[in-house]
N, C-alpha and C positions, 0 to 999 in steps of 0.2 A: 247589608248594607254597613256600611262603619261606621263608625262617632269619630272620624280622624277630625273632624269642622272644631268638635269640643276638648281637643287637646290642648293644654294650656301651650306648649310650647305649634299652636297655632295661631293664635293668638296675637294680630297686631297691640289689642291693650294691655296685654299683660308686659310688654317689653316695654312701652311708654311709659306705663304705671314706676316700674323699676327701674325704669333709668331717670325717671325724675326725682324719685325717693333717695336715689344713692345721689343725685348731681347736688341735691339742696342738703345732702349732708356730707360732699363734699366742699360747699362752701362755707359750711358753720365755723370752722374753724378759724376763716379768711375775716367772714364778717363780726367773730368773737369780737376782734380787735379794734374794731370800731363800736361796739356793744349797738350792734343792726340782726337784726333776724334778714332772715330771704326777703322777706316779703317788705319789709320795710326798707332794703336795701333797690327791690325794685321801684319801689317809690320814688327813692331820692336819682336813681337812673333817667327816670320820668323828668324830675324837676331839673336837675342837671342842662337837662336837652330842652326843655321851655320853659324856666324860670317860674313863670307861672299859669295853673292848671285849675280846671272845675272838680269839683267831687266827680260828677259824671264822666268828667272825659278820663280822670284817671282811671275808674269802672271799666271805663269800655276800651283804654288800651293794656289794662293787667287782668282784664277778664275776672273782675272782682265784683260783688254789688255792695251794694251803702252798707249793708248790715257786717261785715266784714271791713269796709274801709275803716267806715265812722270811730269804733275805738280803736285802730290801729293809727289812726292819722293823733287822734287826741292823745294817745302815747309819748306818740312823735314828739308833739307839740309841751308834752310835760317836760320832754328831757330836751327839747330849746333847739329842737330839727327843723319842724315847721311852724308855718303859722298859716291859721286860719281867719280868715275873713268873708262877711256877708256882701255880697255884692250891692253897689248901693244902689241900684238898677227893680234888682228881684230879689229879694229876700232869702228866698228861700233858695240859691246858687251860695255854695260855699266855694269860695278861690283858695286853692293851695301856694303858698310859697313858702322858700327857703330861707330860714334865718341865716343871719353870720356864722353860727355854730355848724348849722346846715353845709351851706358852702364851703367852710373852711374841710370838710370831709373830701370832696371831691379828689384833691390830689392822692390821698390815701386811697381810694376809693378807686382809680385809676391802677393799680398794681394788683386788681382782684383777678378782672379778665387773662391777664399775662399766666397769674398763675395759675388759675383753674386751666388753662388752655396747657399747660405743662403738665399739668396730671390727667388729662383725656386723653391722650396718648393719639389724636388723631389729625394725619396730617392735615394742612392747609386745607387742602382741595375736601378731603372726607369730611371737615366742620361746614363746612361753607353748601356742601350739599346736602347736610344732613339737616342747617338752618332752613335751609329753601324747601325741603321738602315737611319738613313740621310746620313752620308758616302757612305754607298750601291747605295743609291737612287744618291749621287754627282758621283758614281765610274760609273754609265749607264746612264745619259746624256751630 
């Protein structure tokens, strides 16, 4: 019986893990110009799209729990990027929205996907197929 199944190069988890780390590393210098971390950038992307979102919905979209989101959102609020407000109908629900400063970053953030695409060296069709497959995996787990 061979142990090929246990070889690192035969695992799907390793290239996903390693690629995720390297991609985040590639984003770092692009995001430093905006004084953002990668997770903060993801929060802003959701808010650029939806304008107002609950912490619960944000967590679902980003696959993050409230224990991770709450301190990050607090820091983003301290830096003037987002505003947290409790829902009048249900005090347990916290809504997140962009401040004027947060909205002002959107124009600069538009450059990041194009810069990243140039660095990753994938054809448009390859990029779309990779995104489709990764989204399929996320939908299954």
